[in-house]
Structures are given as C-alpha cells and as structure tokens.
C-alpha positions in Angstrom: 0.0 0.0 0.0 1.3 3.5 -0.9 2.5 5.1 2.3 1.8 8.6 1.1 -1.8 7.8 0.4 -2.4 5.7 3.6 -3.9 8.5 5.6 -5.8 10.1 2.8 -8.0 7.1 2.1 -11.7 7.8 2.4 -13.9 6.0 4.9 -16.0 4.3 2.2 -13.0 3.1 0.3 -11.4 1.9 3.5 -14.4 -0.2 4.4 -14.5 -1.6 0.9 -10.9 -2.7 1.2 -11.5 -4.1 4.7 -14.2 -6.4 3.4 -16.1 -6.3 6.7 -19.5 -5.6 5.1 -22.5 -6.4 7.3 -20.2 -8.0 9.8 -19.0 -4.7 11.1 -19.8 -4.4 14.8 -22.2 -1.9 16.2 -20.1 -1.4 19.3 -18.8 1.8 17.8 -22.1 3.4 18.7 -21.7 2.5 22.4 -20.2 4.8 25.0 -16.5 5.3 25.4 -16.1 4.1 29.0 -12.6 3.1 30.3 -11.5 -0.4 29.5 -8.4 -1.1 31.4 -9.7 -4.3 33.0 -10.8 -7.6 31.5 -12.1 -7.6 28.0 -15.8 -6.8 27.8 -16.3 -7.0 24.1 -16.8 -10.7 23.7 -13.5 -11.1 21.9 -12.0 -13.8 24.1 -12.3 -17.5 23.4 -13.7 -20.1 25.7 -13.2 -23.8 26.2 -11.3 -26.3 28.4 -7.6 -25.8 28.7 -5.5 -28.9 28.9 -2.7 -29.1 31.5 -0.3 -31.2 29.5 -0.3 -29.5 26.1 1.9 -26.4 26.4 4.3 -25.9 23.5 7.9 -25.7 24.6 11.1 -24.4 22.9 14.6 -25.6 23.6 17.3 -23.2 24.8 20.1 -24.2 22.3 22.8 -23.5 24.8 21.4 -25.2 28.0 18.9 -27.6 26.5 16.2 -26.2 28.9 12.6 -26.6 27.8 11.1 -23.2 28.0 7.3 -22.6 27.8 6.4 -20.7 24.6 4.1 -18.5 26.8 6.1 -16.5 29.3 4.6 -14.6 32.2 5.4 -10.9 32.1 5.3 -9.5 35.7 4.9 -5.8 34.9 1.2 -5.6 35.3 0.3 -7.5 38.5 -3.2 -6.8 39.9 -3.4 -4.3 42.7 -5.8 -4.1 45.7 -7.1 -0.7 44.6 -7.7 -1.6 40.9 -5.6 -0.4 38.0 -5.8 3.4 38.4 -2.8 5.7 38.8 -3.2 5.7 42.6 -3.2 1.9 43.0 -0.1 0.9 44.9 -0.5 -2.3 46.9 -0.2 -5.5 44.8 -2.8 -8.1 45.5 -0.5 -11.0 46.6 -3.3 -13.5 46.9 -4.4 -13.0 43.3 -0.8 -13.1 42.1 -0.4 -16.4 43.9 -3.5 -17.8 42.2 -2.4 -16.6 38.7 1.1 -18.1 39.2 -0.3 -21.4 40.5 -2.7 -21.7 37.5 0.1 -20.8 35.0 2.5 -23.3 36.4 -0.2 -26.0 36.5 -0.7 -25.4 32.8 3.0 -25.5 31.8 4.2 -21.9 32.0 7.7 -21.9 33.5 9.2 -18.5 32.4 8.5 -15.5 34.6 9.9 -12.1 33.6 10.2 -9.3 36.1 12.4 -6.2 36.9 13.3 -3.9 39.8 11.4 -1.2 37.9 8.1 -3.0 37.5 5.0 -2.2 39.6 6.6 0.8 41.3 9.5 -1.4 42.6 7.3 -4.2 44.0 7.2 -6.8 41.2 10.3 -8.8 42.1 9.2 -9.2 45.7 5.7 -10.4 45.0 6.9 -12.5 42.1 9.4 -14.1 44.4 6.8 -14.8 47.1 4.5 -16.5 44.6 7.2 -18.6 43.0 8.9 -19.6 46.3 5.9 -21.8 47.0 6.9 -24.0 44.1 10.0 -26.2 43.6 12.9 -24.2 42.1 13.2 -26.5 39.1 9.6 -25.8 38.1 10.3 -22.3 36.8 12.9 -19.9 35.2 13.2 -16.4 36.5 14.2 -13.5 34.3 15.0 -10.1 35.7 17.0 -7.1 34.7 19.6 -4.5 35.6 17.1 -1.6 35.3 19.6 1.2 36.1 17.8 3.8 34.1 18.3 6.9 36.3 21.7 8.6 36.2 21.8 8.2 40.0 22.0 4.4 39.5 24.8 4.4 36.8 27.6 4.2 39.3 29.1 0.7 39.9 28.1 0.8 43.6 24.4 1.6 42.8 24.2 -0.9 40.0 25.7 -3.6 42.1 23.3 -2.8 44.9 20.4 -3.1 42.5 21.7 -6.5 41.2 22.2 -8.0 44.6 18.8 -6.7 45.8 17.1 -8.7 43.0 18.4 -11.9 44.5 17.0 -11.0 47.9 13.6 -9.9 46.6 13.3 -13.0 44.4 14.6 -15.3 47.2 17.0 -17.1 44.8 20.7 -17.9 44.7 20.9 -17.7 40.9 19.1 -15.9 38.1 18.1 -18.0 35.1 17.8 -15.1 32.6 19.5 -11.8 33.3 19.0 -8.8 31.0 20.6 -5.4 30.5 17.3 -3.5 30.5 16.2 -1.0 27.9 19.3 -0.9 25.8 19.0 1.8 23.1 16.4 3.7 25.0 16.8 7.4 25.7 20.5 8.4 25.3 21.6 5.8 22.8 25.3 4.7 22.8 26.4 7.3 25.3 23.8 6.2 27.9 24.7 2.5 27.2 28.4 3.2 27.8 27.6 5.0 31.1 25.2 2.3 32.3 27.2 -0.8 31.4 30.7 -0.2 30.1 32.5 2.6 31.9 31.3 1.3 35.3 32.5 -2.2 34.5 29.0 -3.7 35.0 28.9 -5.7 31.8 32.2 -7.3 32.6 30.9 -8.1 36.1 27.8 -9.7 34.7 29.9 -11.8 32.3 31.9 -13.0 35.3 28.7 -13.8 37.2 27.6 -16.0 34.3 30.9 -17.8 34.4 30.4 -18.3 38.2 26.9 -19.8 37.6 25.0 -17.1 39.4 23.6 -16.0 36.1 22.6 -18.9 33.8 21.8 -16.9 30.7 22.8 -13.3 29.9 21.0 -11.1 27.3 19.6 -7.6 26.8 16.2 -6.0 26.0 16.3 -3.6 23.1 14.4 -0.3 22.6 14.9 2.4 20.1 18.4 3.1 18.9 19.5 0.6 16.3 23.1 1.6 16.6 23.2 0.1 20.0 21.5 -3.1 18.9 23.9 -3.5 15.9 27.0 -2.8 18.1 26.0 -5.4 20.7 25.4 -8.0 18.0 28.7 -7.2 16.4 30.3 -8.0 19.7 28.5 -11.3 20.0 31.8 -13.3 19.8 33.0 -11.5 22.9 29.7 -11.3 24.9 28.1 -14.5 23.6 24.6 -13.4 24.2 22.4 -16.2 25.2 19.2 -14.5 24.2 17.9 -11.0 23.2 14.5 -9.5 24.1 12.8 -7.6 21.3 9.4 -6.0 20.6 7.7 -8.1 17.9 4.1 -8.3 16.7 2.4 -8.3 13.3 2.0 -4.5 13.3 5.6 -3.7 14.2 6.9 -6.4 11.8 7.0 -3.8 9.0 5.4 -0.6 10.4 7.5 0.1 13.5 9.5 2.8 11.8 6.4 4.3 10.2 4.8 4.6 13.6 7.9 6.2 15.0 11.1 6.9 13.0 13.2 6.0 16.1 11.9 2.5 16.3 13.1 -0.5 14.2 10.9 -2.9 12.2 10.7 -6.3 14.0 11.4 -8.0 10.7 15.0 -6.7 10.8 15.5 -7.4 14.6 14.3 -11.0 14.4 16.2 -11.6 11.2 19.5 -10.4 12.7 19.0 -12.6 15.7 17.9 -15.7 13.7 20.9 -15.3 11.4 23.2 -15.5 14.4 21.3 -18.3 16.1 20.5 -16.1 19.1 17.1 -17.0 20.7 14.5 -14.2 20.7 12.4 -13.4 23.7 9.3 -11.5 22.6 7.9 -8.5 24.5 4.8 -6.5 23.5 3.2 -9.2 21.3 -0.1 -7.2 21.9 1.6 -3.7 21.9 0.5 -3.2 25.4 -3.0 -4.5 24.7 -3.5 -2.4 21.6 -3.7 -5.5 19.3 -6.5 -6.9 21.5 -8.4 -3.5 21.5 -8.4 -2.8 17.8 -10.9 -0.8 15.8 -14.3 -2.5 15.6 -13.9 -2.9 11.8 -10.6 -4.9 12.5 -12.4 -7.0 15.1 -15.0 -7.8 12.5 -12.4 -8.8 10.0 -10.6 -11.1 12.4 -13.8 -12.7 13.8 -15.2 -13.2 10.3 -12.0 -15.2 9.5 -12.0 -17.2 12.8 -15.2 -16.8 14.8 -14.0 -19.1 17.6 -10.7 -17.4 18.2 -10.1 -14.3 20.3 -8.7 -11.1 18.7 -5.6 -11.4 20.9 -4.9 -15.0 19.8 -3.9 -13.9 16.3 -1.1 -11.8 17.7 0.2 -14.6 20.0 0.1 -17.2 17.2 2.0 -14.7 15.0 4.8 -14.3 17.5 5.0 -17.9 18.4 5.1 -19.2 14.8 8.7 -18.1 14.3 11.1 -20.9 15.2 13.8 -18.6 16.6 11.4 -17.4 19.4 12.2 -18.9 22.8 9.2 -17.5 24.6 6.5 -14.8 24.2 5.9 -12.6 27.2 2.5 -11.4 28.2 1.6 -9.2 31.2 -1.5 -11.1 32.3 -3.3 -9.1 35.0 -6.5 -11.1 35.0 -7.2 -14.8 34.9 -9.2 -14.2 31.7 -6.0 -13.0 30.0 -4.0 -16.0 31.2 -6.6 -18.5 30.1 -7.0 -17.0 26.7 -3.3 -17.0 26.1 -2.9 -20.6 27.3 -5.5 -21.6 24.7 -3.2 -20.1 22.0 -0.1 -22.1 23.1 -1.6 -25.4 24.5 -0.6 -26.3 21.9 0.4 -23.7 19.4 -1.2 -23.9 16.0 1.4 -22.2 13.8 0.2 -19.7 11.2 0.1 -20.8 7.7 1.8 -18.6 5.0 -1.6 -17.5 3.9 -2.7 -16.5 7.5 0.5 -14.6 7.9 -0.2 -12.6 4.8 -3.7 -12.0 6.0 -2.3 -10.5 9.2 0.1 -8.3 7.3 -2.8 -7.0 5.2 -4.7 -6.4 8.5 -1.7 -4.4 9.8 -1.8 -2.2 6.7 -5.4 -1.5 7.4 -4.8 -0.7 11.0 -2.4 2.0 10.0 -5.4 4.0 8.8 -6.3 4.7 12.4 -4.3 7.5 14.1 -3.8 5.8 17.5 -0.9 6.8 19.7 1.7 4.0 20.3 1.2 3.9 24.1 1.8 0.4 25.6 0.7 1.4 29.1 4.1 0.4 30.5 3.9 3.4 32.9 7.6 4.2 32.6 6.5 7.8 32.2 4.9 7.8 35.7 4.6 9.3 38.1 4.1 12.7 36.5 5.3 15.5 38.7 2.2 17.4 37.9 -0.2 14.6 38.6 -1.2 13.6 35.0 -2.4 10.1 34.3 -0.5 10.0 31.1 -1.3 6.3 30.2 -5.0 6.8 31.1 -5.3 9.9 28.8 -3.6 8.1 25.8 -5.5 4.9 26.3 -8.8 6.7 26.4 -7.9 8.5 23.2 -6.9 5.3 21.5 -10.0 3.5 22.6 -12.2 6.2 21.2 -10.3 6.1 17.9 -10.8 2.4 17.7 -14.5 2.7 18.4 -15.1 5.6 15.9 -15.7 8.1 18.7 -13.3 10.8 17.7 -15.5 13.2 15.7 -13.7 14.9 12.8 -16.1 17.8 12.2 -19.6 18.9 13.1 -21.0 17.8 9.7 -20.2 14.1 10.5 -23.3 11.9 10.8 -22.4 10.6 14.3 -20.8 13.9 15.5 -23.2 14.4 18.5 -23.0 10.8 19.7 -19.2 10.6 19.3 -18.7 14.0 21.0 -20.7 12.9 24.0 -19.0 9.5 24.1 -15.5 11.0 24.1 -16.2 13.7 26.7 -18.2 11.5 29.1 -15.7 8.7 28.8 -12.8 11.0 29.3 -14.2 12.3 32.7 -15.0 8.7 33.7 -11.6 7.2 32.9 -9.3 10.1 33.9 -10.0 12.3 37.0 -10.3 16.0 36.2 -7.1 16.9 38.0 -5.1 14.3 36.0 -6.2 15.3 32.5 -4.1 16.7 29.7 -4.7 20.3 30.5 -2.5 19.9 33.5 0.6 19.3 31.4 3.2 22.2 31.4 5.6 20.6 28.9 8.4 19.8 31.4 9.5 16.9 29.2 10.5 14.8 32.3 8.5 11.9 30.9 9.9 11.8 27.4 13.3 10.1 28.0 11.5 7.2 29.8 9.1 6.3 27.0 10.2 3.1 25.2 8.0 4.0 22.3 9.6 7.5 21.9 6.2 9.2 22.1 6.5 13.0 22.3 4.2 13.0 25.3 3.9 16.8 26.0 3.0 17.4 22.3 0.3 14.7 22.5 -1.0 16.1 25.8 -1.4 19.5 24.2 -3.0 18.1 21.1 -5.5 16.1 23.1 -6.2 19.1 25.4 -6.9 21.3 22.4 -9.2 18.6 20.9 -11.1 18.3 24.2 -11.6 22.1 24.4 -12.9 22.2 20.8 -15.4 19.4 21.7 -16.5 21.2 24.8 -17.1 24.4 22.9 -18.6 22.7 19.9 -16.2 24.4 17.6 -14.6 21.3 16.0 
C-alpha cells in the first residue's frame, strides 16, 4: 500500500478494502467508557484448557525446555484496581495466577526492579517460592535507568537486591534493561561499560549465578547492531525484542526512532540467538483494535479471540524462545494458554492475512502507548497512560469526531467527553501538562508526550465548545 496515500484514504474506500461488510460491529455506537480491565467485548475465546499441552522451545545453549508462553510480571493486579493511585499489589491474586500458570505448563517469569513501582520482584518471588525451584525460570533485569544508578556501587546494589527480593541464589535469565532507550550509545556506555557492570555480569555468568545473559532492546538501532557485532565476545544467550504483526513492517512508520521487527528478528535468527518477545499485543493495543478490524478477524476465525492472532504470529517463528504477556487477569491468562496449549502455527496465507490487516490498522491515528507506565509518576499529577489509552479507545470505536458535519458527531462527541471524565480524573487530565519533558526520556515508544497532551487538550476544548 502506498504510504503517502495511507492517511488520505476515504472511509467508504477503507471499508471496501476491509471487506467487513455487514459483519462490522455496532459497538462503535456505544459509550467510550474506560476499558483497562478484563475484555468486555466478547473477543476472548472459551473452552477447556489442557494441563499437558503447552508448546515448549529448547534453549540451544542449555537444553532447557522453556514454555512458549512467558509470564510478564509488569502488570500484576493491585488491591485498589488499576488506576494511577493503585499501589498495593494483590498478593493472593498473584499467587492464584502463578499457580494456574505453572499447572498449565508456564515456566518462564519475567520481572524487573522497575516494575509495579518497585514491587514486582518481591511479590513474584513470594509467589514462585511456593513451588520447587526446578519448576520455573526467573528472568530479571539490571534496570539502572536513572543517572543516579549508573555508578558501579548503585548498579551492584540493584543487582544484589534482585536476589534478595526473588529469594533465589541464581538468576536463570538476566538482562541489560532497555538498551538503546533514551540516550543511545552514550547512555549505554555509562550504564554498562565505563562502570564495569557488563564485565561483572559476564563474570557472574561464568560463576553460575547467572545462567543466561542477554539484553532487552528499545529504540536506537546503533546500540543493537553494536552489541550483536560484539557477540563473539559477549556470547549473548538471548535477546528480548518487541515483535508483533504491526511492528513487523510498520514500527519505523509509527515512530522513526523504532526499528521494524522483521529486521530485529532476522538479525538474531541469522546468528542463532534465541529471541524473547515482548509486547506481542503492543501493550494490549492489538486486543483492543478498531471495531472494523475486530469484525475482519472474527469473520475469519469466529472461535478465536482477537488477541490469539497476535500470539500465534509471535509464536510461529522458530527462533522465538518465549513470548511474554503481562496477564493481569485470569481471563487473559486462560485465553493466552489456549493459544499455546498447543500452538497452531500460522500458515503462510494466514501470515499474509495479518500483514494486510496491519496495513489496514495503519489507517487509524492511534498513539503508540503500551501502558508500561515508565512515564509515571508525572510531577504534575497527570495520568499519562490513562489519557492516551482513552484517546486510542475512542479512535478504535469511531468516537473521535472529525467535524460537526459528520453523521455521528453528537454521539461521538458525547462518548468522548463523558468517557474522558470517567476514565481520567479531572485533575489528572491533559490540561495539567506544562511541557516539562520529564516523561519523554523514559518512554520506550519514543512518544512526544507533551505534544500529544497539548493536542488532546486542544481537541477536548474544541469538543466542549462545539467548535470542532
């Protein structure tokens, strides 16, 4: 599809290409209430989940059998819900999720000192400690993002604290966290080279306290290429990349600082380095797609969830060791287990169908927020992820009115404004942004957050005044 014409395509022509016809959902006429909890759109699958059918991949260096579904521990449930003020993690619910996952074959759990406001390693360790150590693999990270943690002493303290929090004497999979994010090569040198931390971690691997050493990549391709060029020295055991059917060929188009997953996976596969996949759903965006896209996917496979297409895509590549998913609710866990117990790999024709679907999805001007919350807390109290997710949800449901002459203008206007006040408290909305830019370096998706806040605030004001 011609990139120059992608955003100029008319609605009628778009629907014609989409082929949704009468199957298009009427959910776009519903209100735009927040949807940060379990899916409420009927897009998840159902049915019994076998306990002995998990698809496993073999770690080529250790021979370990790793579950194709990995548990991402960045979005554990909280006692106070999932709002910006929720702090206390619900340990009992975490325990139930971990128990159910292990009972159904999941054995890879990915956490970080930075997740869940610093609580993820502790609650993950508590949940896993109740199971035999040989039943699971723990992945964690040296998440020394802040300049105050770049010193050798601070980085060593973070590393050693991970062992205490997780209650283990070795780490199965250790990652340099967020390589290429923010300051590029200069930041990477400060975080891992000049302080001697990479050499230290290599020595820890030799001593057996780290079983596998790798890095997670975000953003600056020069860092990715340099680390792979040094593979003979570092001997990376795995690399974590963002990969899904939208980012496969559209990552750079969404944001010029990102890299298409097709290139990242190809470079790893060519060197025989296993890939660990993060963001298979783009922070949930590929499970909350535009209603027309839902209709297209459900028309093709009525019995499958929308999310299952993304998980099958990621899992169908043989160089993938495991696919991470931040499963906050039992419903999420069960649906993903259905995709991998066992995996039904995509056919070539199904893969092309998804690539065509990705092309169509690019018609919708959503903001690439993955709800990772790295931008939080905002010093001025904004709920940045809540604002962006509400905007994206309304785009996907057709509730972002373009002008007053549009047929559904009044309905869409009301849905956007009412949903905005319901999902984001007034004192946390976009009008509170002063453009301090403190959030920008922390965003893995390189979103220009202050500009987006100003744009959304102007849009809201026009809607309120009826001048759009």
